[in-house]
N, C-alpha and C positions, 0 to 999 in steps of 0.2 A: 064716812070716807069710803071711796070705791075700792074694789079689790086691787086695781092697778096702783092706786094711791098708797094702799097699805104695803104692797110689795116694794114700792119705791122708798117708803119710810123705813122699812126693815133693812133695805140695802144700805141706806145712809147710816142707820144705827149700827149695823154690824161692821160696816167699813170703818166707822169712827172708833168703835171700841177695839176692833182688831188692830188698827193702826196705832192707837194710843197705847194699848197694853204692850204691843210688840216693840214699839220704839222705846218706851220706858224700860222694858225688860232688857232690851239690847244695850241701852245706855248703862244700866247697872253692870252688864257683862263687860262693857268696855272698862269701867272703873276697876272692877275686880281683876279682869284680865291684865290690865296694865300693872297692877300691884304684883300679880303673879309673875309677869314677865320680868319686872325689876328684880324680884327675888331669884328667879331662874338665872338671869344673867350674872348675878353676884354670887351665886352658890355653885354654878356649873360653868364649864368652859364654853367659849364661843363655838367650839366644834359641836357641842351638844345642840346648840341652837341651830346650827347648820343641818345636823342630822334630822332634827325635828321638822324643818322645812322640806328637806329632801325626801324623806319618807312620806310626808303628806302629799307631795307631788307624785311620787311613784304610785301611791294608792289612788290618787286622783285619776291617773291614767287608767288604772284597773277599773275604776268606777264607770268607765266608758261602757262596760257591759250592762249597766243599768239602762242604757239606750234611751233615756227620757221616758221610761215607763210611767213614772209618777205623773208627769205632765199629761200624757195621753190618757191615763186612767182618771185623772181629775176632770178632764174635759168630758170623758165618757159618763161621769157621774152627774154633771150639771143638769142635764135634761131630765133624767129619771127622778132626781131629787126635786126639781121644780114641779114635776107631775106626781110626786109621791108614789112612784112605781117601785114598791119594795122588792118584788121578785127580780126585777131587772137590776136593782142596786145589789142584791145578794149575788146575782150572777157576775156582775162586774167585779165585786170584791173577791169572789172565789177565783176568778181568772187572775186578778192582781196578786193574790197570795201565791198562786202557782208560779207565776212569772218571777216573783222575787225569790222564791226558793231556788229556781234555776240560776238566778244572778248570784246568790250567795255561794252556791256550789262552784260556779265558774270563777268567781273572785278568789275563793279559797284555793282552788286547784292551780290557777295561773300564778297566784301569789307565791305558792310554794315552789313552783318551777323557776321563778325568778330569784330565789334565795341564793343560789351559787354565783349569781352575776352582780351582787351588790357592789363589789369593789370597783367594777367598771363604771358604775354611775356616780359613785361617791368620791373617787379619787383617793387622796391620802387620808385614811381614817385610823392611822396607827394609834392615835390617842384615845380612841373609843373602845371601851371594853364591852363585851357581850353584845356585839353589833347584831348578830343573827337573832338573839333573843329579843332585842329591842324591835327589830323588824317584825318578828312573829307576833309580838304584842300589838303592834299597829295593825297587822293583818287580821288578827283575831277580832279586834274592835270593829274593823270595817265589815267583816263577814257577819258578825252577830247582829249588827244594826239592821241588816236587810230582813232578818227573820221576824222582826216585830213591828217595824216602823210603818208598814203599809196601812195599818188601820188609822193612823193619824191623818191620812189623806181624806178619809171619809168625814172626819170632824171638820177639816178645813173646807171641804167642798160644801158643807152645810153653812158656810159663812161664820164659823165659830173658831177661827184660828187662835183667838185669844186664849182658849183653853189649853191648846198645845203650847203656846208661848209661856204661859204661867208654869206649866210642868217643867219645861226645859229650863226656865229661869231658876226655879227652886233647886232642882237637882244640880244644875251647873254651878250655882253659887256655892252650894255645899261642897261640891267636888273641888272647886278652886281653893276654898278655905283649907280643906284637908291637904291639898297638894302643897300649899304654902307652908303649912305646919311640917309636913314631911320633908320638904326641901331644906327648911331651916334646921331641922333636928337630925336628919340622916344624910342629906346631900345625895340621895339615891334617885337616879333617873328611872330605875326599874320600878320603884315604889310610886313615883310620879305617874308613870304610865298605867300601872295596875289600878290606881285610883280612878283614872279617866275611863278605863274599860268597865269597871264595876258601876261607876256613876251612869255611863251611857246605857248599860244593860238595864239597870233598875228604872231609869227614866222611860225607856221605850216600853218596858213591861207595864209600868203604871199607866202610860198613855193608852196602850192596847187594852188594858182592863177598863179604863174609863170609857173608851169607845164601845166596849161590850155592854156596859151599863146604860149608856146613852141610847144605843141602838140594839136592843135585845135580839132583833132578827139576825144579827151576825152569828149568834150561837145556835140558831135553829138549823135543822137539817134542810137542805134545799137542793132539789133536783132540777131547778130551772137553769137552763143554759141560754147563753146569748145566741141569736140567730147567726147563720153563716155570714149574712151581710154585715151584721154588727161586728163580728170578729174580724172580718176583712177590713172594715174601717179602722178598728183599733190597731190591727197589725200594720196597716198602711201608715197610720199616724206614728206608730213606734218606729217604723222604718225611716220616716222623714226625720223624726226626732233623734234617731241614731246619728244621722249626718250632722244635725245641730250639736249633738253631744260630742261627737268626734272633734268638730271644729272648736268647741269650747275647751275641751281637754287639751288640745294642742296649743291653744292660745294661753290658757290660764295655768296649765300645769307643767309647762316646759321651762318656765323662767328660771326656777331654781336649778334645774338640770343643766341648762346652758351656762348659768353663772358658775355653778360648781365645776363644770368641765373646763371652762375657759378662764375663769378668774380665781378659782379655788374655793374650798369649802368654807373658809373663814369669811369670804365675801358674802356667801349665802347668809351667814350669821349676822353680818352687818345689815344687809338688806332686809332680813327678816324682822328687825325692829321697826323699820319703816312700814313694812307690810302689815305688821300687827296693828299699828295705829290706823293706817289707811283702810285695811280690810274691816276693822272693827267699826269705823265710822260708816263705811259703805253698807255694812250689814244693818246698822240702825236705819239708814235712809232707805235701803231696799225694803225694809219692813213696811214703810209707808205705802209702797206700791203693792207689795204682797198682800197687805190687808184689804186692798181693793179687788184683787184678782177674782175671788169667788163671787163677789157682787157683780163684777163685769161679766163673768160667765153666766150668772143668773139672768142678767139684763139681756145678754145676747140670746139666751135660750127662751125668753118669754116675751120679748118685744122686737120690733123691727130695727134695722141698722140706723135709721135716721135719728133715733134717740141716743146713739152712741157718740156722734160727732161732738156735740157741746161738752159731753163728759170728758172726751179725749182732750180737747183743747184746754179744759180746766186742769187736767192732770199734767199736761205738758208744761203749762205755765208754772205750776207748783214745782215741777221737776227742774226747770231752768233756773228758778230762783234759788232753790235749795242747793243744787249742785254747783251753781255759779258761786254762791257764798262759800260753800265747802272747799272748792278748789282754791279760792283766794286765801282763805284762812289756813289751809294746809301748807301752801307755799310759804307763807310768812311765819307760821308758827312751828312747823316741823323741826327746823334746825335748832332753835333754842330748847324745844321740848326734848329732843333726842339727846342733846348735850347735857341737859339737866338730869335726865333719867338714867342714861347709860354711859355718859362721858364723851369727850371730844373724839376719842378713838373710834367711835361708832358713827361718825358723821359721814354722809355722802356729799359729793360736790353739788353746787347749786344747779348745774345743768341737769343732772340726773333727777334732782328733786322737782325741777320745773317740768320735766317730761312726765314724771309720775303724776303730777297734779293735773296736767293737761289730759292725761289718760283717764283720770278720775272724772274729769268734767265731761269728756266725750262719752264715756260709759254711762254717765248719769243722764245725758241728753237723749240716750237711746231707751231709757227705762219706760217712758210712757208708751211708746210704740210697741216695744217688746211685750209689756204687760198685757196690752189689749190684744195683740196678735196671738199670744199663747192662750189667753183666757177664752178667745173666740174660736180656738181650734184650727187656726190657719197654718198648720204645720207643713203641709205638703208643698205649697207653692214656692217657698224659698229654701227648699232643702239643700240645693247646691251652693247657696250663698255662703253658708258657714264653712264649707270645705274650701271655697275659694279664698275666703278671709284667712283661714288657718294656714293654707299653703303659702300665701304671701307673707303672713306673719313669721312663719318659720324660716322662710328664705331670707327675708330682710333682717331678722334677728341674728341669724348665723353670720350673715355678711357684716353687719354693723358691730356685733360684739367683738369681733376680731380687731376692729379699728378703734372703737370707742369704749370697750369694756362694758361694765354694767349698764351704762346709759344706752349703749347700742341695742341691748335686748329690748328695752322699752321704746326706743325709736322705731324699731321694727313693728311693734304692736300698734303704735300711733299711725304709722304709714299705712298699714294694712286696713286699719279701721277707717281712715279717710278715703281710701280707694274703693272700699266695698260697702260696709253697713251704714255709714253716715248718710248716704243718699239712697241706697237700695231699700233699706227698711221702710222709710216713709213713702217711697214711691210705690212699693208693693202694698202697703197698708191702705193708702188712699185709692189705689186703682182697684184692688180686689175686695177690700172690706167695706170702706165707706163709699166707694164708687163716686168720688168727688175729685175736683181739680186739686192738684198739689200746690198751685201758685199761692193761695193764701197762707198755707203752712210755711212755704219757703220765705215769704215776706216776714212772717212772725219770727221765724228762726233767725233771719238776718238781723232783725231789730233787737232780738234778745242778745245775740252775739256782740253787737255794737255796744250795748249798755254794759254787758259783762266785761268786755275788753277795756272800756273806759274806767270802770270801777277797779279792775285789776291793776291797771297802770297807775292810777292815782294812789291806791292803797300801797303799792310797792314803793312809790316815790316817798310817801310819808313814812313808811316803816323803815326805809333805809336810813332815815335820819335818827332813828332810835339807837342809842348806845347804852353800854353798861353791861352788867352781868346777865347770864341767861334768864334769871328770874324776872328781872326788871324788863328786859327785852320781850320776854314772853307775855307778860301782863299788859304792857303798853301796846304792843302790836295787836293783841287780842281785842282791846278796846277800839283801836283804830279800825281794824278789819270789820268788826261787827257793826259799829256805828256808821262808818263811812259807806261801806258796801250796801247795807240795808237802806241808808238814806238816799243813795243814788238810785237804787232799785225802786224805792217808793216814789221818788220824784219823777222817774221815767214811766212808771206803770200804774199810778193810782187811778188814772182815767179809764183803764181797760176793763172790759166786762169780766175778764178772767180774774182780775184782782178783786172785784166786788164779789165774785163767786167764791174766791178763796176765803174772804172774810166771812161769808155766809157759812162755808163749810167748817171754818174754825169755830164759829158760834154753835153750829150743830154738834160738833164733836164734844164741846163742853156741856151742851144741853143733854145729849143722849148717852154720855159715857157710862152712866150708871143705870141706864134704862133696861139694858139686856141682863136679865138675871142669870145666875149660875144654872147650868143645865143639870 
């Protein structure tokens, strides 16, 4: 086998094992996270659920200071790793550590400055005891994570993300089990948070030590520095990613703030149950593309761009199938699932659920383009796009939340997404990365939308006929959604080359999942 063939085989193997381990790990996290959430809701008040979501959003805003450093440094590592340039890897990691120390200091300082203003963001919190201590625990967990987690990026950049996934899974499952026990025995939210902080700290420490054993040169003294040109490129990428990061924070971390401000903290608690389910599933599916990222970066660093196009179309086909099925299932299954888990008092109206599911679908359809764009380091060209989307999202959400309540917040997000990234992302990718016509992609996109729309309509018609209690409705709708949707997708796409490639990839995953040994 040629060297090029061996590299391609390794990329397939690592992508397969990274994706499979990450998705199984995240699926386990969903199950245990769901159990934890049910215990949380039944042992603490809805206000605590609201505070949980609110503080996560506040610290998400503070995480803007990270500026996308992790993505920029990952890209900076792909080429020296492909060339086995250890001095350059050491120099990148040294700069990475220094930058994250600055981030930790900034988050800690600004977080403390925000402490006196918590009441403004949270509204009526008279039922919450020790609010300031709870916030400080959240802040401490956020700050300490930056001090150790940077080394995990090196493992991931070597196409070995499965190692990081396994560590997170073991520690997270242990943490969740302990939290469930503490909630059932003490009903203490403080103990619940302390367990999360200790678990996160130990996990990051173990990953950092594992990276040190895998790559001993991290412990060596190194005087090598990146050249001025290399530092300028990294700083340029970080500046571009800061705009992306700002846009993402405004879009993703202001929802709970707006809901809390205009609909009340209890509404945040009701929405947070839906968010838990949706976000957990999105995390599982995102791992499918995250598992490919390092291999795509390696492909871009070692081969020409013509080799990328067929890989991209295969990834986009998988994405539309997976996210189309997910959106349909969520729309039909979320209401009975929430009612069964948390009670009818925690149900949102059908319009809000539909908008949330459309949002999940649109976000999923962007995954393939975004994964390739970031893995290939094309940060600078679309730096203003994220800010435009974020500005429109905030304006639309504020306007619509006043009229439509919770649904209005997500209407604003959908509108901003349709006006900017849905067409800008593929246009930029095909023009500047692939340097190919966008027309074939648009045709494929339209064809996929037509099939998904038909499947969604038919599934909804059949599911609306299902009656009975939430358990029966949930089970019957699940069978209908899975069988009918996949049947329609199969009938519509079995002839496509992308479908044949998906089957080949699935067989490769099964064949190679145990071929990569523990490092």
